C-alpha positions in Angstrom: -51.4 -1.8 -21.3 -52.4 -4.5 -18.9 -49.5 -6.8 -19.6 -46.7 -4.4 -18.4 -48.7 -3.8 -15.2 -49.2 -7.5 -14.6 -45.5 -8.1 -15.3 -44.5 -5.3 -12.9 -46.8 -6.7 -10.3 -45.4 -10.2 -10.7 -41.8 -8.8 -10.5 -42.7 -6.9 -7.4 -44.3 -9.9 -5.8 -41.3 -12.0 -6.6 -39.0 -9.4 -5.0 -41.2 -9.3 -1.9 -41.2 -13.0 -1.6 -37.4 -13.1 -2.0 -36.9 -10.5 0.6 -38.4 -12.5 3.4 -39.0 -9.4 5.5 -41.7 -6.8 6.0 -41.4 -3.1 6.9 -43.9 -0.8 8.5 -47.5 -1.3 7.4 -46.6 -4.6 5.8 -44.5 -3.1 3.1 -41.8 -5.6 1.9 -38.3 -4.3 2.1 -35.4 -4.8 -0.3 -32.5 -6.8 0.9 -28.9 -7.0 -0.6 -27.3 -10.3 -1.4 -24.2 -11.6 0.4 -21.9 -10.8 -2.4 -22.7 -7.0 -1.9 -20.9 -7.1 1.5 -18.1 -9.4 0.2 -17.6 -6.7 -2.5 -17.3 -4.0 0.1 -14.8 -6.0 2.0 -12.8 -6.6 -1.2 -12.8 -2.8 -1.8 -11.6 -2.3 1.7 -8.7 -4.8 1.2 -7.9 -3.1 -2.1 -7.7 0.3 -0.2 -4.7 -1.0 1.7 -2.8 -0.7 -1.5 -3.4 3.1 -1.5 -1.0 3.5 1.5 2.7 3.1 1.6 4.7 1.4 0.3 2.6 1.9 -2.8 4.0 4.9 -4.8 1.5 7.6 -5.7 -1.3 5.8 -3.9 -3.2 9.0 -3.5 -4.8 8.7 -7.0 -5.7 5.1 -6.3 -7.4 6.1 -3.0 -9.7 8.6 -4.8 -10.7 5.8 -7.3 -11.3 3.2 -4.5 -13.3 5.7 -2.4 -15.5 6.6 -5.5 -16.2 2.9 -6.0 -17.0 2.5 -2.3 -19.4 5.4 -2.4 -21.1 4.1 -5.5 -21.4 0.7 -3.6 -22.8 2.5 -0.6 -25.6 4.1 -2.7 -26.9 0.6 -3.5 -27.8 0.1 0.1 -31.4 -0.4 1.2 -31.6 1.8 4.3 -29.4 2.6 7.3 -28.9 -1.1 8.4 -27.5 -2.2 5.1 -25.4 1.0 4.9 -23.9 0.2 8.4 -23.0 -3.4 7.4 -21.5 -2.2 4.1 -19.3 0.3 5.9 -18.4 -2.4 8.4 -17.4 -4.8 5.7 -15.3 -2.2 4.0 -13.6 -1.3 7.2 -12.9 -4.9 8.1 -11.3 -5.6 4.7 -9.2 -2.5 5.0 -7.9 -3.2 8.5 -7.5 -6.9 8.5 -5.1 -6.4 5.4 -3.6 -3.1 6.6 -2.6 -4.0 10.2 -1.9 -7.7 9.8 1.6 -7.0 11.0 0.2 -7.1 14.6 0.3 -10.8 14.1 4.0 -10.8 13.8 4.5 -9.1 17.1 2.0 -11.4 18.9 3.1 -14.7 17.4 6.7 -14.5 16.4 7.9 -12.3 19.2 5.2 -12.7 21.7 4.9 -16.5 21.5 1.1 -16.4 21.2 -0.3 -19.5 19.3 -0.8 -18.7 15.7 -4.6 -19.3 15.6 -5.0 -17.1 18.7 -2.9 -14.4 17.2 -4.8 -14.5 13.9 -8.1 -14.4 15.7 -6.8 -11.3 17.8 -6.0 -9.5 14.5 -9.4 -10.4 13.1 -11.3 -9.2 16.1 -9.3 -6.0 16.3 -10.2 -5.4 12.6 -13.8 -6.0 13.4 -13.6 -3.4 16.2 -11.9 -0.9 13.9 -14.5 -1.5 11.3 -17.1 -0.1 13.6 -16.0 3.4 12.8 -16.5 3.2 9.0 -19.8 1.4 9.9 -20.9 4.3 12.0 -19.9 6.8 9.3 -21.9 5.0 6.7 -24.9 4.8 9.0 -24.7 8.5 9.8 -24.5 9.3 6.1 -27.6 7.2 5.4 -29.6 9.3 7.9 -28.2 12.7 7.0 -28.4 12.0 3.2 -32.1 11.1 3.4 -31.4 7.5 2.7 -32.3 5.8 5.9 -36.0 5.6 5.1 -35.2 4.0 1.7 -35.4 0.3 1.3 -39.0 -0.7 0.6 -39.5 -3.0 -2.4 -41.2 -0.3 -4.4 -38.6 2.5 -3.8 -36.4 3.7 -6.5 -32.7 3.1 -5.9 -31.0 5.9 -3.9 -29.2 8.3 -6.2 -26.0 10.4 -5.4 -26.7 14.0 -4.7 -24.7 17.1 -3.6 -26.4 16.7 -0.2 -25.2 13.1 0.1 -21.7 14.0 -1.0 -21.2 16.5 1.8 -22.8 14.1 4.3 -20.4 11.4 3.2 -17.3 13.5 3.6 -18.4 14.8 7.0 -19.5 11.4 8.4 -16.3 9.8 7.2 -14.0 12.5 8.7 -15.8 12.3 12.1 -15.6 8.5 12.1 -11.8 8.7 11.5 -11.4 11.3 14.2 -13.4 9.2 16.7 -11.2 6.2 15.9 -8.1 8.3 16.6 -9.6 9.4 19.9 -11.7 6.7 21.6 -9.8 4.2 23.9 -6.6 6.3 23.6 -7.1 6.2 19.8 -5.7 4.2 16.8 -5.6 6.6 13.8 -3.6 4.1 11.6 -4.7 4.0 8.0 -6.6 7.2 8.1 -7.3 7.8 4.4 -5.7 11.3 4.3 -2.3 9.6 4.7 -2.5 8.4 1.2 -2.1 11.9 0.0 1.4 12.8 1.3 2.5 12.2 -2.3 -0.9 12.7 -3.8 -2.8 15.6 -5.3 -4.4 16.7 -2.0 -1.3 17.1 0.1 -1.7 20.9 0.0 -4.7 20.7 2.3 -2.7 19.1 5.1 -1.2 22.4 6.6 -4.8 23.8 6.6 -7.0 21.0 8.1 -4.7 18.1 8.9 -5.0 14.5 7.9 -8.7 14.3 8.7 -9.4 17.4 6.7 -7.5 15.8 3.8 -9.7 12.8 4.2 -12.8 15.0 4.2 -11.7 16.5 0.9 -10.9 13.1 -0.6 -14.3 11.7 0.4 -16.1 14.7 -1.1 -14.2 14.4 -4.4 -15.0 10.7 -4.6 -18.8 11.4 -3.9 -18.8 14.2 -6.5 -17.3 12.0 -9.1 -19.9 9.4 -8.5 -22.7 12.0 -8.8 -21.3 13.2 -12.1 -21.0 9.6 -13.5 -24.5 8.6 -12.4 -26.1 11.7 -13.9 -24.1 11.2 -17.1 -25.4 7.6 -17.2 -29.0 8.9 -16.7 -28.5 11.5 -19.4 -27.2 8.9 -21.8 -30.2 6.7 -21.4 -32.6 9.7 -21.8 -30.9 10.8 -25.0 -30.7 7.3 -26.5 -34.5 7.0 -26.6 -34.3 3.6 -24.8 -36.4 2.7 -21.8 -34.4 4.1 -18.9 -33.3 1.8 -16.2 -33.9 2.3 -12.4 -30.9 4.6 -12.1 -32.1 6.8 -15.0 -35.6 6.9 -13.5 -34.1 8.4 -10.4 -33.3 11.4 -12.5 -36.3 12.2 -14.8 -34.6 15.3 -15.8 -30.8 15.4 -15.9 -29.5 18.4 -17.8 -25.9 18.5 -18.8 -25.1 21.1 -16.2 -25.9 18.5 -13.5 -23.1 16.4 -14.9 -20.6 19.2 -15.5 -21.0 21.0 -12.1 -20.0 18.1 -9.8 -17.2 17.0 -12.1 -15.9 20.5 -12.3 -16.1 20.9 -8.5 -14.1 17.7 -8.0 -11.4 18.9 -10.5 -11.3 22.3 -8.8 -10.7 20.6 -5.4 -7.9 18.6 -6.9 -6.3 21.6 -8.6 -6.5 23.6 -5.4 -4.8 20.8 -3.5 -2.0 20.8 -6.1 -1.6 24.6 -6.0 -1.6 24.7 -2.2 1.7 22.6 -2.2 3.4 25.8 -3.4 2.4 27.8 -0.3 5.1 28.2 2.3 3.4 28.4 5.7 6.6 28.5 7.8 10.0 30.1 7.3 13.6 28.8 7.9 14.9 29.8 11.3 18.2 29.5 13.3 21.4 27.8 12.3 21.0 24.5 10.3 22.1 21.4 12.3 24.3 18.5 11.3 22.5 15.5 12.7 23.4 11.8 12.9 20.5 9.4 13.2 21.5 5.9 14.5 20.0 2.6 13.5 21.2 -0.3 15.7 19.3 -3.2 14.2 19.2 -4.9 17.6 17.4 -8.3 17.4 14.1 -8.0 19.1 14.1 -11.5 20.5 17.2 -10.9 22.5 17.0 -7.2 23.3 16.0 -7.6 26.9 18.3 -10.6 27.7 21.5 -9.9 29.5 23.6 -10.8 26.5 21.4 -8.7 24.3 21.6 -5.7 26.6 25.4 -5.9 26.7 25.5 -6.2 22.9 23.3 -3.1 22.5 25.4 -1.1 24.8 28.5 -1.9 23.0 26.9 -1.3 19.6 25.5 2.1 20.5 28.7 3.3 22.3 30.5 2.5 19.1 27.9 4.3 16.9 27.6 7.3 19.1 31.4 7.9 19.4 32.1 7.1 15.8 32.2 10.8 14.7 30.9 14.1 16.0 27.8 16.1 14.9 25.7 18.9 16.2 23.2 16.3 17.4 23.2 12.5 17.6 19.9 10.7 18.1 19.4 7.0 19.1 16.2 4.8 18.7 13.7 4.3 21.4 15.1 2.4 24.4 18.4 2.0 22.5 20.0 1.8 26.0 17.7 -1.0 27.3 18.3 -0.4 31.0 17.0 1.9 33.7 18.9 5.2 33.6 20.1 4.7 37.3 21.5 1.3 36.3 23.4 2.4 33.3 26.9 1.0 33.3 29.4 3.7 34.4 32.0 2.9 31.6 29.3 3.6 29.0 28.0 6.7 30.7 31.5 8.2 31.0 32.4 7.4 27.4 29.4 9.2 25.9 29.7 12.1 28.3 33.4 12.6 27.5 32.6 12.3 23.7 29.9 15.0 24.1 32.0 17.4 26.0 35.2 17.0 23.9 33.5 17.2 20.5 30.7 19.7 21.2 28.1 17.0 20.3 24.6 17.0 21.8 23.2 13.5 22.3 19.6 12.4 22.6 19.4 8.7 23.7 16.5 6.4 24.6 16.4 4.6 27.9 14.0 3.7 30.8 13.4 6.5 33.3 12.2 6.4 36.8 11.7 8.4 40.0 13.9 7.5 43.0 12.1 7.7 46.4 13.7 8.7 49.6 14.3 5.1 50.6 16.1 4.4 47.3 13.3 2.6 45.4 12.7 3.4 41.8 9.0 4.0 41.0 7.0 5.6 38.1 8.9 4.0 35.3 8.8 5.9 32.0 9.7 5.4 28.3 12.1 8.3 28.0 14.6 10.2 25.9 17.6 11.8 27.7 19.6 14.6 26.3 23.3 15.5 27.0 24.3 19.1 26.3 28.1 19.4 25.9 29.7 21.3 28.7 26.6 21.4 30.9 25.9 19.1 33.8 22.5 17.3 34.2 20.3 15.8 31.6 17.4 16.9 29.5 14.5 14.5 29.8 11.4 13.8 27.7 8.9 11.2 29.0 6.5 9.6 26.6 2.9 10.9 27.0 0.8 8.8 24.7 1.4 5.2 25.8 0.6 2.1 23.8 -2.2 0.0 25.1 -0.9 -3.6 25.9 2.7 -2.4 25.1 3.3 0.2 27.8 0.1 0.0 29.9 -2.4 -2.8 30.3 -6.0 -1.8 30.1 -8.2 -2.9 32.9 -9.4 -6.5 32.5 -6.9 -7.5 29.9 -4.1 -8.9 32.0 -5.2 -12.4 31.0 -4.5 -11.5 27.4 -1.0 -10.1 28.1 -0.1 -13.2 30.0 -0.4 -15.2 26.8 2.6 -13.3 25.4 6.2 -13.3 26.4 6.8 -9.7 25.6 8.1 -7.7 28.7 5.3 -5.2 29.4 4.6 -2.9 32.2 2.5 0.0 33.4 4.5 3.1 32.6 3.9 6.5 33.9 2.9 9.2 31.5 4.8 12.4 30.7 3.1 15.8 30.5 1.2 16.5 27.2 3.5 19.5 26.4 7.1 19.2 27.4 10.0 21.8 26.9 12.1 21.2 23.7 15.7 20.1 23.8 17.9 23.1 22.9 20.8 22.2 20.4 22.9 25.2 19.9 20.1 27.8 19.2 17.6 25.3 17.7 14.8 24.0 19.8 14.0 20.4 19.0 10.8 18.7 20.1 11.0 14.9 20.7 8.3 12.2 20.5 8.6 8.5 21.0 7.2 5.6 18.9 3.7 6.0 17.7 3.2 9.4 19.3 3.8 10.9 15.9 0.6 9.4 14.5 -1.4 11.8 16.5 -1.4 15.0 14.6 -3.4 17.1 17.2 -0.9 16.2 19.9 2.2 17.2 17.8 0.4 20.4 16.8 -0.3 21.1 20.4 3.3 20.7 21.3 4.3 23.3 18.7 1.4 25.6 19.5 1.5 25.7 23.3 5.3 25.4 23.9 6.7 28.7 25.4 9.7 28.0 23.1 8.2 26.8 19.8 10.3 23.9 18.4 11.8 24.3 14.9 12.6 20.6 14.4 10.6 17.4 15.3 12.3 14.2 16.2 10.8 10.7 16.5 12.7 8.0 18.3 11.1 4.6 17.7 11.5 0.8 17.6 9.3 -1.1 15.2 11.4 -4.3 15.5 8.3 -6.0 17.0 6.7 -5.9 13.6 9.4 -7.4 11.4 10.1 -6.3 7.9 6.5 -5.5 7.1 4.4 -2.7 5.6 4.2 -1.2 9.2 7.6 0.4 8.7 6.6 2.3 5.5 3.2 3.2 6.9 4.8 4.7 10.0 7.2 6.7 7.8 4.2 8.0 5.8 2.5 9.2 8.9 5.6 11.0 10.0 5.6 12.8 6.7 2.1 14.0 7.3 3.2 15.6 10.6 5.8 17.6 8.6 3.1 18.7 6.2 0.7 19.7 9.0 3.3 21.6 11.1 5.6 22.9 8.4 8.6 21.4 10.3 11.2 18.8 9.4 10.9 15.5 11.1 13.9 13.3 11.9 13.4 9.6 12.7 15.9 7.4 14.5 14.7 3.8 14.5 16.0 0.4 15.6 15.3 -1.6 12.4 13.8 1.1 10.0 12.7 3.3 8.7 15.4 5.7 9.8 14.9 8.8 7.7 15.1 12.6 7.4 11.9 14.5 6.3 12.0 18.1 5.3 9.4 20.8 6.2 7.4 19.9 3.0 7.0 16.2 3.9 9.7 15.0 1.5 12.1 12.2 2.4 15.5 13.7 1.8 17.6 10.7 3.1 16.9 7.2 4.4 18.8 4.2 5.6 18.0 0.7 4.3 15.9 -1.3 6.8 17.5 -4.0 8.9 20.9 -2.6 8.6 23.3 -1.1 11.2 24.5 2.4 10.5 24.0 6.1 10.9 22.3 8.6 8.6 24.1 12.0 8.3 21.9 14.9 7.3 21.9 18.6 7.5 18.6 20.0 8.5 17.2 23.5 8.7 14.5 24.3 11.3 11.5 26.5 10.8 9.4 29.0 12.6 5.8 30.2 12.2 2.5 28.4 12.5 0.4 26.6 9.8 -3.4 27.0 10.1 -3.6 23.4 11.3 -1.1 24.1 14.2 -3.4 27.0 15.2 -6.6 25.2 15.2 -5.9 21.5 15.3 -8.7 19.2 14.4 -11.4 21.8 15.5 -11.9 23.1 11.9 -12.8 19.8 10.3 -14.8 18.7 13.3 -16.9 21.9 13.3 -17.5 21.9 9.6 -18.5 18.2 9.6 -20.9 18.6 12.6 -22.5 21.6 11.0 -22.9 19.8 7.6 -24.4 16.7 9.2 -26.8 18.7 11.5 -28.0 20.7 8.4 -28.4 17.5 6.5 -30.4 15.8 9.2 -32.7 18.8 9.7 -33.3 19.8 6.1 -32.1 16.8 4.1 -34.2 15.2 1.3 -35.4 12.4 3.5 -36.9 14.8 6.1 -38.3 17.1 3.5 -39.8 14.2 1.6 -41.6 12.9 4.7 -42.8 16.4 5.3 -44.3 16.7 1.8 -45.9 13.3 2.1 -47.5 14.3 5.5 -48.9 17.5 3.9 -50.5 15.5 1.1 -52.3 13.3 3.7 
């Protein structure tokens, strides 16, 4: 019996020497090799393939998140968990939002090395949120105190599964809120065509992400317990993973696997539930795509070309409603050429066509100056004087307002930027016949809570959502399909159709179930003619917003921190002393 003990002692001593670190009371701590973090970054990069334009990426997202959770359970305490989450996030974001390089370098004129460095730094910042989620999971799953050389490897548990889902959902919510928010690539978006889409009307994109993370963790728990059971039944000396489960009955394998399958089945069944109902007369809508070249849009020649192009597109044929892209008319409203203004007003009045067009708004002072510029949509109602106006509320940092201390960065680019004024959070809809239509501009439609609030708090609840945008800054990249995917999630969350008029793509019509019913090819000039039916009623998500998933996640994490295995284990150790 002496030899195994001596061998074990030598192995422990070797690990201690290799660790090069000491914990409390001199106990050596396990460290992870560099390839562990490189593997996490590779998984993050692979996760980008779960999002559009990959078809059926929802299943891939579940598999990748299961691999990531399994990778996370290898960590040796909260610090290594934090850096594992950070590496995963960096890999995901540096590959998922690389199209920012296009806007900064090709259109902004920023030197290529500086633009690349800016994207990398931004990805490092965004990676802080997965890092924070992994760190919180480590504490609330009882894993933060792990990591001494003699400790057994952490093993997936039910407790850890709920902590992982809750920490991840809160991390994504925080990323969509802090510093005006950037919720791009939230994992729930992968499910618009996936098995968990049915949860979107109940808990929104963060709730879908919560369910996805929980499923992934439960799958890992079942696999690890099955592996332990296999080693026990084989009669061979169990490895470290098997030792973590000295008794692993078959029910410990079946129950988490069954729970994961039940969640998937529930998501599939929920897609058959109709949370809203058709309302009012269907509308014949024309969505315009001008394909105006971004590098000449704000030159005099470019503005004249845009005015000519959109006058032709608007007056080509009538409809109940015609929608142009964001700032399709690239001039201040008060400076709009009279021939253009008279032409579209005459067309609206003579054909009964309502027109919603994008331009720059402003407020005229008593001395004739124009102040408080806005990124706006203006609506013409046939036969009625005056204009409807929607002013963009959620402005883009660096694009529509310059954060304090960053003017030096903006000066490196040749993009015309300014500090726009904000519109109200909830603005009245544009009434087309008897159908109220709620407008939003550019990336406002990636903030589900704000769209839900517009539906919930509006005195006249809109039945149709319209997004007017210009993604020409980002070229023919994955940004176009990713933005369309997020718009589809808004339809799922609210139970309302979403119409998108864009400059270069993706111009599309989405029905109340999140399905694309028509779409124009990108980087073409044309109009998309669709017949759309509005809806009425509120989904559970519209009623509660993100409050449901936030409350559940906080409750789960608080319970885990107070009564989790780590704290209970420390309490038992103290009792023995």
